[in-house]
mmCIF file of the C-alpha atoms, coordinates in Angstrom:
data_MODEL
# 
_entry.id   MODEL 
# 
loop_
_atom_site.group_PDB 
_atom_site.id 
_atom_site.type_symbol 
_atom_site.label_atom_id 
_atom_site.label_alt_id 
_atom_site.label_comp_id 
_atom_site.label_asym_id 
_atom_site.label_entity_id 
_atom_site.label_seq_id 
_atom_site.pdbx_PDB_ins_code 
_atom_site.Cartn_x 
_atom_site.Cartn_y 
_atom_site.Cartn_z 
_atom_site.occupancy 
_atom_site.B_iso_or_equiv 
_atom_site.pdbx_formal_charge 
_atom_site.auth_seq_id 
_atom_site.auth_comp_id 
_atom_site.auth_asym_id 
_atom_site.auth_atom_id 
_atom_site.pdbx_PDB_model_num 
ATOM 1   C CA . MET A 1 1   ? 59.847  -147.521 65.892  1.00 0.00 ? 1   MET A CA 1 
ATOM 2   C CA . SER A 1 2   ? 57.299  -149.938 64.488  1.00 0.00 ? 2   SER A CA 1 
ATOM 3   C CA . PRO A 1 3   ? 54.217  -148.762 62.522  1.00 0.00 ? 3   PRO A CA 1 
ATOM 4   C CA . ASP A 1 4   ? 51.803  -150.033 65.182  1.00 0.00 ? 4   ASP A CA 1 
ATOM 5   C CA . ALA A 1 5   ? 53.567  -147.980 67.962  1.00 0.00 ? 5   ALA A CA 1 
ATOM 6   C CA . SER A 1 6   ? 53.542  -144.926 65.921  1.00 0.00 ? 6   SER A CA 1 
ATOM 7   C CA . ALA A 1 7   ? 49.792  -145.449 65.099  1.00 0.00 ? 7   ALA A CA 1 
ATOM 8   C CA . HIS A 1 8   ? 48.928  -145.458 68.746  1.00 0.00 ? 8   HIS A CA 1 
ATOM 9   C CA . ARG A 1 9   ? 50.960  -142.346 69.606  1.00 0.00 ? 9   ARG A CA 1 
ATOM 10  C CA . PRO A 1 10  ? 48.409  -139.438 70.128  1.00 0.00 ? 10  PRO A CA 1 
ATOM 11  C CA . SER A 1 11  ? 48.955  -136.686 67.609  1.00 0.00 ? 11  SER A CA 1 
ATOM 12  C CA . VAL A 1 12  ? 49.865  -133.120 68.473  1.00 0.00 ? 12  VAL A CA 1 
ATOM 13  C CA . GLN A 1 13  ? 46.289  -132.018 67.498  1.00 0.00 ? 13  GLN A CA 1 
ATOM 14  C CA . LYS A 1 14  ? 44.636  -134.613 69.860  1.00 0.00 ? 14  LYS A CA 1 
ATOM 15  C CA . LEU A 1 15  ? 47.002  -133.573 72.655  1.00 0.00 ? 15  LEU A CA 1 
ATOM 16  C CA . PHE A 1 16  ? 46.223  -129.997 72.212  1.00 0.00 ? 16  PHE A CA 1 
ATOM 17  C CA . LEU A 1 17  ? 42.416  -130.630 72.067  1.00 0.00 ? 17  LEU A CA 1 
ATOM 18  C CA . THR A 1 18  ? 42.676  -132.777 75.239  1.00 0.00 ? 18  THR A CA 1 
ATOM 19  C CA . GLY A 1 19  ? 44.509  -130.014 77.072  1.00 0.00 ? 19  GLY A CA 1 
ATOM 20  C CA . LEU A 1 20  ? 42.191  -127.456 75.824  1.00 0.00 ? 20  LEU A CA 1 
ATOM 21  C CA . LEU A 1 21  ? 38.996  -129.314 76.920  1.00 0.00 ? 21  LEU A CA 1 
ATOM 22  C CA . THR A 1 22  ? 40.692  -129.949 80.384  1.00 0.00 ? 22  THR A CA 1 
ATOM 23  C CA . LEU A 1 23  ? 41.783  -126.242 80.870  1.00 0.00 ? 23  LEU A CA 1 
ATOM 24  C CA . LEU A 1 24  ? 38.570  -124.594 79.483  1.00 0.00 ? 24  LEU A CA 1 
ATOM 25  C CA . PRO A 1 25  ? 36.391  -125.395 82.370  1.00 0.00 ? 25  PRO A CA 1 
ATOM 26  C CA . ILE A 1 26  ? 38.929  -124.290 84.941  1.00 0.00 ? 26  ILE A CA 1 
ATOM 27  C CA . TRP A 1 27  ? 39.391  -120.997 83.004  1.00 0.00 ? 27  TRP A CA 1 
ATOM 28  C CA . LEU A 1 28  ? 35.754  -120.348 82.747  1.00 0.00 ? 28  LEU A CA 1 
ATOM 29  C CA . THR A 1 29  ? 35.334  -121.026 86.441  1.00 0.00 ? 29  THR A CA 1 
ATOM 30  C CA . TRP A 1 30  ? 38.229  -118.543 87.168  1.00 0.00 ? 30  TRP A CA 1 
ATOM 31  C CA . VAL A 1 31  ? 36.551  -115.918 84.862  1.00 0.00 ? 31  VAL A CA 1 
ATOM 32  C CA . VAL A 1 32  ? 33.284  -116.105 86.617  1.00 0.00 ? 32  VAL A CA 1 
ATOM 33  C CA . VAL A 1 33  ? 34.685  -116.233 90.026  1.00 0.00 ? 33  VAL A CA 1 
ATOM 34  C CA . LYS A 1 34  ? 36.917  -113.200 89.245  1.00 0.00 ? 34  LYS A CA 1 
ATOM 35  C CA . PHE A 1 35  ? 33.951  -111.273 87.753  1.00 0.00 ? 35  PHE A CA 1 
ATOM 36  C CA . VAL A 1 36  ? 31.970  -111.834 90.855  1.00 0.00 ? 36  VAL A CA 1 
ATOM 37  C CA . PHE A 1 37  ? 34.914  -110.896 93.076  1.00 0.00 ? 37  PHE A CA 1 
ATOM 38  C CA . VAL A 1 38  ? 35.484  -107.774 91.290  1.00 0.00 ? 38  VAL A CA 1 
ATOM 39  C CA . LEU A 1 39  ? 31.934  -106.867 91.080  1.00 0.00 ? 39  LEU A CA 1 
ATOM 40  C CA . LEU A 1 40  ? 31.285  -107.364 94.779  1.00 0.00 ? 40  LEU A CA 1 
ATOM 41  C CA . SER A 1 41  ? 34.551  -105.582 95.902  1.00 0.00 ? 41  SER A CA 1 
ATOM 42  C CA . GLY A 1 42  ? 33.926  -102.718 93.443  1.00 0.00 ? 42  GLY A CA 1 
ATOM 43  C CA . ILE A 1 43  ? 30.675  -101.869 95.241  1.00 0.00 ? 43  ILE A CA 1 
ATOM 44  C CA . SER A 1 44  ? 32.255  -101.118 98.580  1.00 0.00 ? 44  SER A CA 1 
ATOM 45  C CA . SER A 1 45  ? 35.798  -100.005 97.267  1.00 0.00 ? 45  SER A CA 1 
ATOM 46  C CA . PRO A 1 46  ? 34.879  -96.290  97.177  1.00 0.00 ? 46  PRO A CA 1 
ATOM 47  C CA . TRP A 1 47  ? 34.703  -96.080  101.037 1.00 0.00 ? 47  TRP A CA 1 
ATOM 48  C CA . VAL A 1 48  ? 36.807  -99.141  101.915 1.00 0.00 ? 48  VAL A CA 1 
ATOM 49  C CA . VAL A 1 49  ? 39.923  -97.811  100.233 1.00 0.00 ? 49  VAL A CA 1 
ATOM 50  C CA . PRO A 1 50  ? 40.032  -94.542  101.946 1.00 0.00 ? 50  PRO A CA 1 
ATOM 51  C CA . LEU A 1 51  ? 39.271  -96.041  105.310 1.00 0.00 ? 51  LEU A CA 1 
ATOM 52  C CA . SER A 1 52  ? 42.086  -98.614  104.859 1.00 0.00 ? 52  SER A CA 1 
ATOM 53  C CA . GLU A 1 53  ? 44.525  -95.870  103.882 1.00 0.00 ? 53  GLU A CA 1 
ATOM 54  C CA . ARG A 1 54  ? 43.615  -94.000  106.935 1.00 0.00 ? 54  ARG A CA 1 
ATOM 55  C CA . ILE A 1 55  ? 44.007  -96.945  109.275 1.00 0.00 ? 55  ILE A CA 1 
ATOM 56  C CA . ALA A 1 56  ? 47.367  -97.736  107.702 1.00 0.00 ? 56  ALA A CA 1 
ATOM 57  C CA . ALA A 1 57  ? 48.609  -94.373  108.195 1.00 0.00 ? 57  ALA A CA 1 
ATOM 58  C CA . SER A 1 58  ? 47.547  -94.184  111.799 1.00 0.00 ? 58  SER A CA 1 
ATOM 59  C CA . PHE A 1 59  ? 49.448  -97.506  112.557 1.00 0.00 ? 59  PHE A CA 1 
ATOM 60  C CA . PRO A 1 60  ? 52.269  -97.499  110.198 1.00 0.00 ? 60  PRO A CA 1 
ATOM 61  C CA . GLY A 1 61  ? 54.342  -100.140 111.997 1.00 0.00 ? 61  GLY A CA 1 
ATOM 62  C CA . TYR A 1 62  ? 51.631  -102.624 112.360 1.00 0.00 ? 62  TYR A CA 1 
ATOM 63  C CA . LEU A 1 63  ? 48.881  -102.224 109.772 1.00 0.00 ? 63  LEU A CA 1 
ATOM 64  C CA . TYR A 1 64  ? 50.857  -101.143 106.674 1.00 0.00 ? 64  TYR A CA 1 
ATOM 65  C CA . TRP A 1 65  ? 49.678  -104.382 104.935 1.00 0.00 ? 65  TRP A CA 1 
ATOM 66  C CA . VAL A 1 66  ? 46.089  -103.021 104.871 1.00 0.00 ? 66  VAL A CA 1 
ATOM 67  C CA . LYS A 1 67  ? 47.109  -100.789 101.925 1.00 0.00 ? 67  LYS A CA 1 
ATOM 68  C CA . ALA A 1 68  ? 47.769  -103.852 99.700  1.00 0.00 ? 68  ALA A CA 1 
ATOM 69  C CA . LEU A 1 69  ? 45.373  -103.928 96.819  1.00 0.00 ? 69  LEU A CA 1 
ATOM 70  C CA . TRP A 1 70  ? 44.191  -107.502 97.313  1.00 0.00 ? 70  TRP A CA 1 
ATOM 71  C CA . VAL A 1 71  ? 43.529  -106.823 101.060 1.00 0.00 ? 71  VAL A CA 1 
ATOM 72  C CA . GLN A 1 72  ? 41.332  -103.702 100.172 1.00 0.00 ? 72  GLN A CA 1 
ATOM 73  C CA . ASN A 1 73  ? 39.485  -105.737 97.521  1.00 0.00 ? 73  ASN A CA 1 
ATOM 74  C CA . THR A 1 74  ? 38.928  -108.650 99.968  1.00 0.00 ? 74  THR A CA 1 
ATOM 75  C CA . ILE A 1 75  ? 37.624  -106.344 102.622 1.00 0.00 ? 75  ILE A CA 1 
ATOM 76  C CA . ALA A 1 76  ? 35.314  -104.589 100.113 1.00 0.00 ? 76  ALA A CA 1 
ATOM 77  C CA . MET A 1 77  ? 34.003  -107.895 99.000  1.00 0.00 ? 77  MET A CA 1 
ATOM 78  C CA . ILE A 1 78  ? 33.329  -109.104 102.622 1.00 0.00 ? 78  ILE A CA 1 
ATOM 79  C CA . ALA A 1 79  ? 31.657  -105.745 103.276 1.00 0.00 ? 79  ALA A CA 1 
ATOM 80  C CA . THR A 1 80  ? 29.359  -106.081 100.327 1.00 0.00 ? 80  THR A CA 1 
ATOM 81  C CA . LEU A 1 81  ? 28.557  -109.604 101.177 1.00 0.00 ? 81  LEU A CA 1 
ATOM 82  C CA . ALA A 1 82  ? 27.713  -108.517 104.782 1.00 0.00 ? 82  ALA A CA 1 
ATOM 83  C CA . ALA A 1 83  ? 25.436  -105.635 103.506 1.00 0.00 ? 83  ALA A CA 1 
ATOM 84  C CA . ILE A 1 84  ? 23.631  -108.090 101.140 1.00 0.00 ? 84  ILE A CA 1 
ATOM 85  C CA . LEU A 1 85  ? 22.997  -110.442 104.216 1.00 0.00 ? 85  LEU A CA 1 
ATOM 86  C CA . LEU A 1 86  ? 21.912  -107.437 106.257 1.00 0.00 ? 86  LEU A CA 1 
ATOM 87  C CA . VAL A 1 87  ? 19.451  -106.438 103.649 1.00 0.00 ? 87  VAL A CA 1 
ATOM 88  C CA . GLY A 1 88  ? 18.080  -110.042 103.430 1.00 0.00 ? 88  GLY A CA 1 
ATOM 89  C CA . ALA A 1 89  ? 17.529  -110.151 107.187 1.00 0.00 ? 89  ALA A CA 1 
ATOM 90  C CA . LEU A 1 90  ? 15.915  -106.681 107.202 1.00 0.00 ? 90  LEU A CA 1 
ATOM 91  C CA . SER A 1 91  ? 13.565  -107.512 104.439 1.00 0.00 ? 91  SER A CA 1 
ATOM 92  C CA . ARG A 1 92  ? 12.195  -110.381 106.596 1.00 0.00 ? 92  ARG A CA 1 
ATOM 93  C CA . ARG A 1 93  ? 11.182  -107.922 109.409 1.00 0.00 ? 93  ARG A CA 1 
ATOM 94  C CA . VAL A 1 94  ? 8.727   -105.124 109.600 1.00 0.00 ? 94  VAL A CA 1 
ATOM 95  C CA . VAL A 1 95  ? 11.164  -102.448 109.589 1.00 0.00 ? 95  VAL A CA 1 
ATOM 96  C CA . GLY A 1 96  ? 12.780  -103.633 106.469 1.00 0.00 ? 96  GLY A CA 1 
ATOM 97  C CA . GLN A 1 97  ? 9.532   -104.060 104.752 1.00 0.00 ? 97  GLN A CA 1 
ATOM 98  C CA . ARG A 1 98  ? 8.626   -100.566 105.583 1.00 0.00 ? 98  ARG A CA 1 
ATOM 99  C CA . LEU A 1 99  ? 11.917  -99.269  104.084 1.00 0.00 ? 99  LEU A CA 1 
ATOM 100 C CA . LEU A 1 100 ? 11.550  -101.277 101.120 1.00 0.00 ? 100 LEU A CA 1 
ATOM 101 C CA . ARG A 1 101 ? 7.961   -99.894  100.593 1.00 0.00 ? 101 ARG A CA 1 
ATOM 102 C CA . TRP A 1 102 ? 9.358   -96.397  101.123 1.00 0.00 ? 102 TRP A CA 1 
ATOM 103 C CA . PHE A 1 103 ? 12.100  -97.096  98.547  1.00 0.00 ? 103 PHE A CA 1 
ATOM 104 C CA . GLU A 1 104 ? 9.684   -98.543  95.954  1.00 0.00 ? 104 GLU A CA 1 
ATOM 105 C CA . LYS A 1 105 ? 7.562   -95.199  96.361  1.00 0.00 ? 105 LYS A CA 1 
ATOM 106 C CA . VAL A 1 106 ? 10.724  -93.055  95.611  1.00 0.00 ? 106 VAL A CA 1 
ATOM 107 C CA . ILE A 1 107 ? 11.583  -95.209  92.720  1.00 0.00 ? 107 ILE A CA 1 
ATOM 108 C CA . ALA A 1 108 ? 8.019   -95.038  91.312  1.00 0.00 ? 108 ALA A CA 1 
ATOM 109 C CA . ARG A 1 109 ? 8.492   -91.224  90.879  1.00 0.00 ? 109 ARG A CA 1 
ATOM 110 C CA . ILE A 1 110 ? 11.617  -91.635  88.666  1.00 0.00 ? 110 ILE A CA 1 
ATOM 111 C CA . PRO A 1 111 ? 10.515  -92.063  85.030  1.00 0.00 ? 111 PRO A CA 1 
ATOM 112 C CA . LEU A 1 112 ? 13.023  -94.578  83.638  1.00 0.00 ? 112 LEU A CA 1 
ATOM 113 C CA . ALA A 1 113 ? 13.927  -96.244  86.988  1.00 0.00 ? 113 ALA A CA 1 
ATOM 114 C CA . ASN A 1 114 ? 10.508  -97.103  87.900  1.00 0.00 ? 114 ASN A CA 1 
ATOM 115 C CA . ILE A 1 115 ? 10.112  -99.237  84.705  1.00 0.00 ? 115 ILE A CA 1 
ATOM 116 C CA . ILE A 1 116 ? 13.428  -100.992 85.218  1.00 0.00 ? 116 ILE A CA 1 
ATOM 117 C CA . TYR A 1 117 ? 12.873  -101.838 88.884  1.00 0.00 ? 117 TYR A CA 1 
ATOM 118 C CA . THR A 1 118 ? 9.312   -102.787 88.612  1.00 0.00 ? 118 THR A CA 1 
ATOM 119 C CA . SER A 1 119 ? 10.088  -105.175 85.611  1.00 0.00 ? 119 SER A CA 1 
ATOM 120 C CA . ALA A 1 120 ? 13.038  -106.803 87.390  1.00 0.00 ? 120 ALA A CA 1 
ATOM 121 C CA . ARG A 1 121 ? 11.090  -107.193 90.596  1.00 0.00 ? 121 ARG A CA 1 
ATOM 122 C CA . LYS A 1 122 ? 8.156   -108.908 88.960  1.00 0.00 ? 122 LYS A CA 1 
ATOM 123 C CA . LEU A 1 123 ? 10.483  -111.203 86.935  1.00 0.00 ? 123 LEU A CA 1 
ATOM 124 C CA . LEU A 1 124 ? 12.378  -112.375 90.044  1.00 0.00 ? 124 LEU A CA 1 
ATOM 125 C CA . ASP A 1 125 ? 8.952   -112.819 91.977  1.00 0.00 ? 125 ASP A CA 1 
ATOM 126 C CA . ILE A 1 126 ? 7.527   -114.882 89.134  1.00 0.00 ? 126 ILE A CA 1 
ATOM 127 C CA . LEU A 1 127 ? 10.692  -117.250 89.030  1.00 0.00 ? 127 LEU A CA 1 
ATOM 128 C CA . GLN A 1 128 ? 10.456  -117.625 92.730  1.00 0.00 ? 128 GLN A CA 1 
ATOM 129 C CA . THR A 1 129 ? 6.648   -118.785 92.742  1.00 0.00 ? 129 THR A CA 1 
ATOM 130 C CA . GLN A 1 130 ? 4.922   -121.852 91.485  1.00 0.00 ? 130 GLN A CA 1 
ATOM 131 C CA . PRO A 1 131 ? 3.401   -121.331 87.942  1.00 0.00 ? 131 PRO A CA 1 
ATOM 132 C CA . GLY A 1 132 ? -0.328  -121.400 87.444  1.00 0.00 ? 132 GLY A CA 1 
ATOM 133 C CA . SER A 1 133 ? -1.939  -123.106 84.466  1.00 0.00 ? 133 SER A CA 1 
ATOM 134 C CA . THR A 1 134 ? 1.412   -123.979 82.848  1.00 0.00 ? 134 THR A CA 1 
ATOM 135 C CA . GLN A 1 135 ? 4.682   -125.522 83.763  1.00 0.00 ? 135 GLN A CA 1 
ATOM 136 C CA . ARG A 1 136 ? 7.448   -122.787 84.509  1.00 0.00 ? 136 ARG A CA 1 
ATOM 137 C CA . VAL A 1 137 ? 10.035  -124.667 82.312  1.00 0.00 ? 137 VAL A CA 1 
ATOM 138 C CA . VAL A 1 138 ? 8.958   -125.522 78.827  1.00 0.00 ? 138 VAL A CA 1 
ATOM 139 C CA . LEU A 1 139 ? 10.339  -126.290 75.321  1.00 0.00 ? 139 LEU A CA 1 
ATOM 140 C CA . ILE A 1 140 ? 9.314   -124.104 72.472  1.00 0.00 ? 140 ILE A CA 1 
ATOM 141 C CA . ASP A 1 141 ? 9.751   -124.485 68.739  1.00 0.00 ? 141 ASP A CA 1 
ATOM 142 C CA . PHE A 1 142 ? 12.676  -122.134 68.183  1.00 0.00 ? 142 PHE A CA 1 
ATOM 143 C CA . PRO A 1 143 ? 14.020  -121.190 65.654  1.00 0.00 ? 143 PRO A CA 1 
ATOM 144 C CA . HIS A 1 144 ? 11.788  -123.596 63.747  1.00 0.00 ? 144 HIS A CA 1 
ATOM 145 C CA . ARG A 1 145 ? 9.390   -126.557 64.315  1.00 0.00 ? 145 ARG A CA 1 
ATOM 146 C CA . ASP A 1 146 ? 12.137  -129.231 64.277  1.00 0.00 ? 146 ASP A CA 1 
ATOM 147 C CA . MET A 1 147 ? 14.239  -127.492 66.862  1.00 0.00 ? 147 MET A CA 1 
ATOM 148 C CA . LYS A 1 148 ? 13.526  -126.881 70.408  1.00 0.00 ? 148 LYS A CA 1 
ATOM 149 C CA . SER A 1 149 ? 14.894  -124.124 72.889  1.00 0.00 ? 149 SER A CA 1 
ATOM 150 C CA . VAL A 1 150 ? 14.522  -124.120 76.773  1.00 0.00 ? 150 VAL A CA 1 
ATOM 151 C CA . GLY A 1 151 ? 12.189  -121.311 77.917  1.00 0.00 ? 151 GLY A CA 1 
ATOM 152 C CA . LEU A 1 152 ? 10.790  -119.842 81.117  1.00 0.00 ? 152 LEU A CA 1 
ATOM 153 C CA . VAL A 1 153 ? 6.963   -119.125 81.222  1.00 0.00 ? 153 VAL A CA 1 
ATOM 154 C CA . THR A 1 154 ? 6.856   -115.626 82.862  1.00 0.00 ? 154 THR A CA 1 
ATOM 155 C CA . ARG A 1 155 ? 3.080   -115.025 82.369  1.00 0.00 ? 155 ARG A CA 1 
ATOM 156 C CA . VAL A 1 156 ? 0.003   -116.372 80.496  1.00 0.00 ? 156 VAL A CA 1 
ATOM 157 C CA . ILE A 1 157 ? -2.066  -113.657 78.621  1.00 0.00 ? 157 ILE A CA 1 
ATOM 158 C CA . ARG A 1 158 ? -4.929  -113.831 76.269  1.00 0.00 ? 158 ARG A CA 1 
ATOM 159 C CA . GLU A 1 159 ? -5.301  -112.837 72.525  1.00 0.00 ? 159 GLU A CA 1 
ATOM 160 C CA . HIS A 1 160 ? -7.514  -109.934 71.892  1.00 0.00 ? 160 HIS A CA 1 
ATOM 161 C CA . GLY A 1 161 ? -10.753 -111.168 70.354  1.00 0.00 ? 161 GLY A CA 1 
ATOM 162 C CA . SER A 1 162 ? -10.455 -114.751 70.339  1.00 0.00 ? 162 SER A CA 1 
ATOM 163 C CA . GLY A 1 163 ? -9.387  -115.147 74.114  1.00 0.00 ? 163 GLY A CA 1 
ATOM 164 C CA . ARG A 1 164 ? -6.737  -117.797 72.999  1.00 0.00 ? 164 ARG A CA 1 
ATOM 165 C CA . GLU A 1 165 ? -4.141  -118.362 75.793  1.00 0.00 ? 165 GLU A CA 1 
ATOM 166 C CA . LEU A 1 166 ? -0.616  -117.046 74.992  1.00 0.00 ? 166 LEU A CA 1 
ATOM 167 C CA . ALA A 1 167 ? 2.455   -117.477 77.098  1.00 0.00 ? 167 ALA A CA 1 
ATOM 168 C CA . ALA A 1 168 ? 5.214   -115.074 77.453  1.00 0.00 ? 168 ALA A CA 1 
ATOM 169 C CA . VAL A 1 169 ? 8.339   -117.125 77.417  1.00 0.00 ? 169 VAL A CA 1 
ATOM 170 C CA . TYR A 1 170 ? 11.910  -115.917 78.110  1.00 0.00 ? 170 TYR A CA 1 
ATOM 171 C CA . VAL A 1 171 ? 14.534  -118.049 76.264  1.00 0.00 ? 171 VAL A CA 1 
ATOM 172 C CA . PRO A 1 172 ? 17.918  -117.541 77.780  1.00 0.00 ? 172 PRO A CA 1 
ATOM 173 C CA . THR A 1 173 ? 21.111  -117.871 75.839  1.00 0.00 ? 173 THR A CA 1 
ATOM 174 C CA . THR A 1 174 ? 24.048  -120.028 76.421  1.00 0.00 ? 174 THR A CA 1 
ATOM 175 C CA . PRO A 1 175 ? 26.234  -119.695 78.469  1.00 0.00 ? 175 PRO A CA 1 
ATOM 176 C CA . ASN A 1 176 ? 24.994  -116.169 79.620  1.00 0.00 ? 176 ASN A CA 1 
ATOM 177 C CA . PRO A 1 177 ? 21.538  -116.678 80.749  1.00 0.00 ? 177 PRO A CA 1 
ATOM 178 C CA . THR A 1 178 ? 20.997  -113.088 81.635  1.00 0.00 ? 178 THR A CA 1 
ATOM 179 C CA . SER A 1 179 ? 20.502  -112.291 77.973  1.00 0.00 ? 179 SER A CA 1 
ATOM 180 C CA . GLY A 1 180 ? 18.147  -113.927 75.634  1.00 0.00 ? 180 GLY A CA 1 
ATOM 181 C CA . TYR A 1 181 ? 14.708  -113.626 73.733  1.00 0.00 ? 181 TYR A CA 1 
ATOM 182 C CA . LEU A 1 182 ? 11.234  -113.046 74.707  1.00 0.00 ? 182 LEU A CA 1 
ATOM 183 C CA . GLU A 1 183 ? 8.754   -115.070 72.694  1.00 0.00 ? 183 GLU A CA 1 
ATOM 184 C CA . ILE A 1 184 ? 4.874   -114.944 72.704  1.00 0.00 ? 184 ILE A CA 1 
ATOM 185 C CA . VAL A 1 185 ? 3.798   -118.664 72.171  1.00 0.00 ? 185 VAL A CA 1 
ATOM 186 C CA . PRO A 1 186 ? 0.344   -120.237 72.069  1.00 0.00 ? 186 PRO A CA 1 
ATOM 187 C CA . VAL A 1 187 ? -0.037  -122.443 75.183  1.00 0.00 ? 187 VAL A CA 1 
ATOM 188 C CA . GLU A 1 188 ? -0.914  -125.424 73.185  1.00 0.00 ? 188 GLU A CA 1 
ATOM 189 C CA . LEU A 1 189 ? 2.432   -125.250 71.394  1.00 0.00 ? 189 LEU A CA 1 
ATOM 190 C CA . LEU A 1 190 ? 4.334   -125.440 74.586  1.00 0.00 ? 190 LEU A CA 1 
ATOM 191 C CA . THR A 1 191 ? 6.066   -128.685 75.380  1.00 0.00 ? 191 THR A CA 1 
ATOM 192 C CA . PRO A 1 192 ? 5.891   -128.995 79.177  1.00 0.00 ? 192 PRO A CA 1 
ATOM 193 C CA . THR A 1 193 ? 8.879   -130.332 81.200  1.00 0.00 ? 193 THR A CA 1 
ATOM 194 C CA . ASP A 1 194 ? 9.137   -131.401 84.858  1.00 0.00 ? 194 ASP A CA 1 
ATOM 195 C CA . TRP A 1 195 ? 12.465  -129.513 85.128  1.00 0.00 ? 195 TRP A CA 1 
ATOM 196 C CA . THR A 1 196 ? 12.985  -126.901 87.951  1.00 0.00 ? 196 THR A CA 1 
ATOM 197 C CA . VAL A 1 197 ? 14.401  -123.546 87.223  1.00 0.00 ? 197 VAL A CA 1 
ATOM 198 C CA . ASP A 1 198 ? 17.805  -124.493 88.642  1.00 0.00 ? 198 ASP A CA 1 
ATOM 199 C CA . GLN A 1 199 ? 17.875  -127.646 86.406  1.00 0.00 ? 199 GLN A CA 1 
ATOM 200 C CA . ALA A 1 200 ? 17.102  -125.386 83.310  1.00 0.00 ? 200 ALA A CA 1 
ATOM 201 C CA . MET A 1 201 ? 19.753  -123.004 84.335  1.00 0.00 ? 201 MET A CA 1 
ATOM 202 C CA . SER A 1 202 ? 22.346  -125.724 84.767  1.00 0.00 ? 202 SER A CA 1 
ATOM 203 C CA . PHE A 1 203 ? 21.450  -127.005 81.386  1.00 0.00 ? 203 PHE A CA 1 
ATOM 204 C CA . ILE A 1 204 ? 21.687  -123.680 79.660  1.00 0.00 ? 204 ILE A CA 1 
ATOM 205 C CA . ILE A 1 205 ? 25.008  -122.533 81.345  1.00 0.00 ? 205 ILE A CA 1 
ATOM 206 C CA . SER A 1 206 ? 26.690  -125.913 80.762  1.00 0.00 ? 206 SER A CA 1 
ATOM 207 C CA . GLY A 1 207 ? 25.735  -125.882 77.080  1.00 0.00 ? 207 GLY A CA 1 
ATOM 208 C CA . GLY A 1 208 ? 23.602  -128.991 77.616  1.00 0.00 ? 208 GLY A CA 1 
ATOM 209 C CA . ALA A 1 209 ? 26.427  -131.043 79.354  1.00 0.00 ? 209 ALA A CA 1 
ATOM 210 C CA . VAL A 1 210 ? 24.380  -130.993 82.603  1.00 0.00 ? 210 VAL A CA 1 
ATOM 211 C CA . SER A 1 211 ? 20.953  -132.409 81.987  1.00 0.00 ? 211 SER A CA 1 
ATOM 212 C CA . PRO A 1 212 ? 18.560  -135.143 82.818  1.00 0.00 ? 212 PRO A CA 1 
ATOM 213 C CA . GLU A 1 213 ? 18.703  -138.470 80.924  1.00 0.00 ? 213 GLU A CA 1 
ATOM 214 C CA . THR A 1 214 ? 15.533  -137.736 79.056  1.00 0.00 ? 214 THR A CA 1 
ATOM 215 C CA . VAL A 1 215 ? 13.668  -134.739 77.810  1.00 0.00 ? 215 VAL A CA 1 
ATOM 216 C CA . PRO A 1 216 ? 10.104  -134.431 76.356  1.00 0.00 ? 216 PRO A CA 1 
ATOM 217 C CA . PHE A 1 217 ? 10.710  -133.298 72.907  1.00 0.00 ? 217 PHE A CA 1 
ATOM 218 C CA . THR A 1 218 ? 7.489   -134.280 71.129  1.00 0.00 ? 218 THR A CA 1 
ATOM 219 C CA . ARG A 1 219 ? 4.112   -132.754 72.395  1.00 0.00 ? 219 ARG A CA 1 
ATOM 220 C CA . ALA A 1 220 ? 1.219   -134.936 73.063  1.00 0.00 ? 220 ALA A CA 1 
ATOM 221 C CA . GLY A 1 221 ? -0.810  -135.667 69.815  1.00 0.00 ? 221 GLY A CA 1 
ATOM 222 C CA . GLU A 1 222 ? 2.163   -135.001 67.434  1.00 0.00 ? 222 GLU A CA 1 
ATOM 223 C CA . ARG A 1 223 ? 4.120   -137.672 65.519  1.00 0.00 ? 223 ARG A CA 1 
# 
């Protein structure tokens, strides 16, 4: 074989890296889908499994396949999704809103649960509404001035004494945005963006692979 032909042959290391980069997104997608499937099916499994066992025992010649684990998990997942849709439909009606208020009153009397529920409820409500004096998605100087992190402004408060505006900024981590940091940043040190929350989450989860073509890195007045 000529030297030129051998020079153009991909090395084992390059082939391995190419294969790894090809399979990694597929594997991550499978992990996330499997996690959601197990999570949703696990919610309804305690009552779906005994019910399916009883149905299979009543009709052994026809419905024996109901006892299969994948069938039980699928039924449990569908039942959970149906329950979520039902709650969503009820929450839009007067009866559902009354039940929700009653549930919140019960939660409010439980010492630890009321803090967790109230905090989570407020965070979700904030992310679903338009921001006030600041943009929802911003960049902050983190971990130092020459580096930026994507953050979500959850609230604007004031410094005691001076009245200086301070923003509570939640900084999600990659690739799991459910964990992160809470930073208190002066409003004038925020770098505003025109991103939506969905765009910011896509940017964070993908590790920056899914992003707009441009990003405002430098604040106005800076060099």
